[in-house]
N, C-alpha and C positions, 0 to 999 in steps of 0.2 A: 387259717387262711394264708394264702401266699400270693406272690405276684402273678403266678399262673392263674389264679382265680380272680384277677382283675384288681387287686389291691396293691398300692405302692407301699414301700416300707413305712412311710409316714402314717398311712392309714392303719397299719397293723401294730402300732405301738401299744404298750400295755395300758391297762386301765389305771388311772391315777386317782388317788383319794386325797382330798384336801379337808382340813379342819379349819373352820373360821375362828376368829377370836372369841365368838360367843359360844363355841362348842358344836356348831352345826357341821355335819359331815357332807362334803360335796364329792361327787364321783364323776370322773371323766370316763366315758364309755366309747366303745367302738360301734358305730352304726354303719351297716352295709346293706344296701338295697332295702331300706326301711326296717331292718332287723337289728336287734341288740344282740351282741355276741359277748359272752363271757367264758373264759376257761373255767374248768372245775376249781383250779387254784384261786382264781379271782372271785368265784362264787363263795368259796370257803372264807376268803378274807372279808368279803362284804357281809356275810352272816356270822362272822366270828366263830366258825366251827372248823374242824379238821376236814381235809379233802376227802377222806374216807367216808365221812357223813354225807357229803354231797353225792359221791359215787353211789352209796347205798340208796339214797332217796331217788336219784335218777333211775337206777335199776328197777326200783319198785314202780315208778311212774311208767316206765316202758313196758314192764311185765303186765301191769294192770290194763294197758291199752289206752290210758288217759292221753298219752302222746305217742306219736310214731317216731321212733329213733331216727329214721331216715329223713324226716322233715325238720328236725331240730339239732342235729349233730353235724359238725364240720370238723374235719381233721385239721389240727393246727400243730405246727412245729413249736416246741418249746426247748429252751436250753436248760439242762439240769445243772446241779451244783458241780457235777464232775466234768462239765464243759461239753458233754455230748448233746446232740440234738435228738429229740424224741417227738414222734407224732402222738398227740393226745386227742 
């Protein structure tokens, strides 16, 4: 998501994970128009799996018709380790 889609940079910050002193994990999420948005990388971090596993499961969900890709996917720009920006 981007400013063109009605979000300010503050609203597009990454998801933050916090661990309390007693070991509970807290997650800061992006909510936009009553929807929760996570990148594939953040889903992988949340579930402690590789991004490829998330991609595989999403592909299977879309192919099975359980969810429509058009209704749950948003193009987001991410900055890669090489400093280039990619839409994911």
